[in-house]
ROBALUM-831211 format. One record per residue: chain; x, y, z of N, C-alpha, C, CB in turn. Coordinates in steps of 0.1 Angstrom, whole numbers. Glycine has a CB too. Example, Ala and Ser with C-alpha at 12.3 -4.5 7.8 and 13.67 -1.06 7.14 Angstrom:
! residues 2
SITE cadena    nx    ny    nz   cax   cay   caz    cx    cy    cz   cbx   cby   cbz
SITE      A   132   -57    78   123   -45    78   132   -33    78   113   -45    90
SITE      A   128   -22    71   137   -11    71   129     0    79   141    -6    57
! end
This chain:
! residues 102
SITE cadena    nx    ny    nz   cax   cay   caz    cx    cy    cz   cbx   cby   cbz
SITE      A  -274  -175  -360  -281  -186  -353  -275  -187  -339  -279  -200  -361
SITE      A  -283  -185  -329  -279  -187  -315  -270  -176  -310  -273  -200  -313
SITE      A  -265  -178  -298  -255  -168  -292  -261  -155  -289  -244  -167  -302
SITE      A  -252  -145  -288  -256  -132  -284  -256  -123  -296  -246  -126  -274
SITE      A  -254  -128  -308  -254  -119  -320  -268  -116  -325  -246  -127  -331
SITE      A  -269  -104  -330  -281  -100  -337  -278   -96  -350  -288   -88  -330
SITE      A  -288   -94  -359  -285   -91  -373  -278   -78  -375  -298   -91  -381
SITE      A  -280   -68  -366  -273   -55  -367  -260   -54  -360  -282   -44  -363
SITE      A  -255   -65  -354  -242   -65  -348  -242   -60  -334  -232   -56  -356
SITE      A  -253   -56  -329  -254   -51  -315  -258   -62  -305  -263   -40  -314
SITE      A  -256   -60  -293  -260   -71  -283  -274   -71  -279  -251   -70  -271
SITE      A  -282   -61  -283  -296   -60  -279  -297   -57  -265  -302   -74  -283
SITE      A  -306   -64  -257  -308   -61  -243  -300   -69  -234  -322   -64  -240
SITE      A  -290   -76  -238  -281   -84  -230  -272   -76  -221  -274   -94  -238
SITE      A  -270   -79  -209  -261   -72  -200  -247   -72  -205  -262   -77  -185
SITE      A  -239   -62  -201  -225   -62  -205  -217   -70  -195  -220   -48  -205
SITE      A  -205   -73  -199  -196   -81  -190  -193   -74  -177  -183   -85  -198
SITE      A  -192   -61  -177  -189   -53  -165  -201   -54  -156  -186   -38  -169
SITE      A  -213   -53  -161  -225   -54  -152  -227   -68  -146  -238   -49  -159
SITE      A  -223   -78  -154  -224   -92  -149  -213   -93  -138  -221  -102  -160
SITE      A  -201   -88  -140  -191   -89  -130  -195   -82  -117  -178   -83  -135
SITE      A  -201   -70  -118  -206   -63  -106  -216   -70   -99  -211   -49  -110
SITE      A  -225   -78  -106  -236   -85   -99  -231   -98   -93  -247   -89  -110
SITE      A  -221  -105   -99  -217  -118   -94  -204  -118   -86  -215  -127  -106
SITE      A  -196  -108   -88  -183  -107   -81  -172  -115   -88  -185  -112   -67
SITE      A  -161  -115   -82  -149  -122   -88  -151  -136   -88  -136  -118   -82
SITE      A  -144  -144   -97  -145  -158   -97  -134  -163   -87  -143  -164  -111
SITE      A  -137  -164   -75  -128  -168   -64  -134  -177   -55  -123  -156   -57
SITE      A  -128  -189   -54  -132  -200   -45  -122  -202   -34  -135  -213   -53
SITE      A  -125  -199   -22  -115  -201   -11  -111  -216    -9  -120  -196     2
SITE      A   -99  -219    -9   -94  -233    -8   -81  -233    -1   -92  -239   -22
SITE      A   -79  -241     9   -67  -242    17   -63  -257    17   -69  -237    31
SITE      A   -50  -259    16   -44  -272    17   -44  -276    32   -30  -273    10
SITE      A   -48  -289    34   -48  -294    48   -34  -296    53   -56  -307    50
SITE      A   -32  -295    66   -19  -298    72   -17  -313    72   -17  -292    86
SITE      A    -4  -317    74    -1  -331    74    -9  -338    85    14  -334    76
SITE      A   -10  -332    97   -17  -338   108   -32  -339   106   -14  -329   121
SITE      A   -38  -330    99   -52  -330    96   -54  -342    86   -58  -317    91
SITE      A   -46  -343    76   -48  -353    66   -46  -367    72   -38  -351    54
SITE      A   -36  -369    80   -35  -382    87   -46  -385    97   -21  -383    94
SITE      A   -50  -375   104   -60  -377   114   -74  -380   107   -62  -365   123
SITE      A   -77  -374    96   -89  -377    89   -89  -390    82   -92  -366    79
SITE      A   -76  -394    78   -75  -407    71   -77  -418    81   -62  -408    64
SITE      A   -71  -417    92   -72  -428   102   -85  -428   110   -60  -428   111
SITE      A   -92  -418   109  -105  -418   116  -117  -422   107  -108  -403   122
SITE      A  -114  -426    95  -125  -431    87  -130  -445    92  -121  -433    72
SITE      A  -143  -448    89  -149  -460    93  -141  -472    90  -163  -461    88
SITE      A  -135  -472    78  -127  -484    74  -115  -486    83  -122  -482    59
SITE      A  -107  -476    86   -96  -478    94   -99  -481   108   -87  -466    93
SITE      A  -110  -474   114  -113  -478   127  -118  -492   129  -124  -469   132
SITE      A  -126  -497   119  -130  -511   119  -118  -520   117  -140  -514   107
SITE      A  -109  -517   108   -97  -525   106   -89  -526   118   -89  -519    95
SITE      A   -86  -515   125   -77  -516   137   -84  -522   148   -73  -502   140
SITE      A   -97  -521   149  -104  -528   160  -103  -543   158  -119  -524   161
SITE      A  -104  -548   145  -102  -562   143   -88  -566   146  -105  -565   128
SITE      A   -78  -558   143   -64  -561   147   -63  -562   162   -55  -550   141
SITE      A   -70  -553   169   -69  -553   184   -75  -567   189   -78  -542   190
SITE      A   -85  -572   183   -90  -585   187   -80  -596   184  -104  -587   180
SITE      A   -74  -595   172   -63  -605   169   -52  -604   179   -58  -602   154
SITE      A   -47  -593   183   -37  -592   193   -41  -598   206   -32  -578   195
SITE      A   -54  -595   210   -59  -600   222   -59  -616   223   -74  -595   224
SITE      A   -62  -622   211   -62  -637   211   -49  -642   206   -72  -641   201
SITE      A   -38  -635   208   -24  -639   206   -21  -643   192   -21  -651   216
SITE      A   -27  -636   182   -22  -638   168   -13  -626   164   -35  -639   159
SITE      A    -5  -622   173     3  -610   171    13  -612   160    10  -606   184
SITE      A    18  -624   156    27  -625   145    21  -620   132    30  -640   143
SITE      A     9  -624   129     2  -619   117    -2  -604   119   -11  -627   114
SITE      A    -7  -601   131   -13  -587   133    -3  -576   132   -19  -587   147
SITE      A    10  -579   137    20  -568   135    23  -565   121    33  -573   143
SITE      A    23  -575   112    25  -573    98    13  -565    92    27  -586    91
SITE      A     1  -569    96   -11  -563    90   -12  -549    95   -23  -572    95
SITE      A    -9  -546   107   -10  -532   112     1  -523   105    -8  -532   128
SITE      A    13  -529   103    23  -522    96    19  -518    82    35  -529    96
SITE      A    13  -528    75     8  -525    61    -3  -515    61     3  -539    55
SITE      A   -13  -516    71   -24  -507    71   -19  -493    75   -34  -512    81
SITE      A    -9  -492    84    -4  -479    87     3  -472    76     6  -480    99
SITE      A    11  -479    68    18  -474    57     8  -470    46    29  -484    51
SITE      A    -3  -478    44   -13  -475    35   -20  -462    38   -23  -486    34
SITE      A   -23  -460    51   -29  -448    55   -21  -436    54   -33  -449    69
SITE      A    -8  -437    56     2  -426    54     3  -423    39    16  -430    60
SITE      A     3  -433    31     4  -431    17    -9  -424    11     6  -444     9
SITE      A   -20  -428    16   -33  -422    12   -33  -407    16   -45  -430    18
SITE      A   -28  -404    28   -27  -390    33   -18  -382    24   -22  -389    47
SITE      A    -7  -387    20     3  -381    11    -3  -378    -2    16  -389     9
SITE      A   -10  -388    -8   -17  -386   -21   -28  -375   -20   -23  -399   -25
SITE      A   -35  -375    -9   -45  -364    -7   -38  -350    -7   -53  -367     6
SITE      A   -28  -349     1   -21  -336     1   -15  -332   -12   -11  -336    12
SITE      A   -10  -341   -20    -4  -338   -33   -16  -333   -42     3  -351   -39
SITE      A   -27  -340   -41   -38  -336   -50   -43  -322   -46   -49  -347   -48
SITE      A   -44  -319   -33   -48  -306   -28   -38  -295   -32   -49  -306   -13
SITE      A   -25  -298   -32   -15  -288   -36   -17  -286   -51    -1  -293   -33
SITE      A   -19  -296   -59   -21  -294   -74   -34  -286   -77   -22  -308   -81
SITE      A   -44  -288   -69   -56  -280   -71   -53  -265   -68   -68  -285   -62
SITE      A   -46  -263   -57   -43  -249   -53   -34  -243   -64   -35  -249   -40
SITE      A   -25  -251   -69   -16  -245   -80   -24  -242   -92    -5  -255   -83
SITE      A   -34  -250   -96   -42  -247  -107   -51  -235  -105   -51  -260  -111
SITE      A   -55  -233   -93   -64  -222   -89   -56  -209   -90   -70  -223   -75
SITE      A   -43  -210   -86   -35  -198   -86   -28  -196  -100   -24  -199   -76
SITE      A   -30  -205  -109   -24  -203  -123   -10  -207  -124   -26  -189  -127
SITE      A    -5  -215  -114    10  -218  -114    11  -233  -116    17  -213  -101
SITE      A     2  -239  -124     3  -254  -125    16  -258  -133    -9  -259  -133
SITE      A    21  -270  -130    33  -274  -136    31  -277  -151    38  -287  -129
! end
């Protein structure tokens, strides 16, 4: 029932694994881990962070700098942490692709 089996044990008209490999090529997906600068740059150039820092600029303009300095610091550490998590995930994906996963 189902599959590639026939009643006589042969594969019938199905292509062999070698011919499928020749047609499709190796199972290889190019993947590179981003650099630290690229990850941080892309993290801080998202709409959310640009909007957030523009609001903080308005707060500083209207002399609410006591609160704003704390908020900017928290947002900056959050962005750096997000970039680090992104890089760790990319390194793990690369390790799985290379077969050297922990």
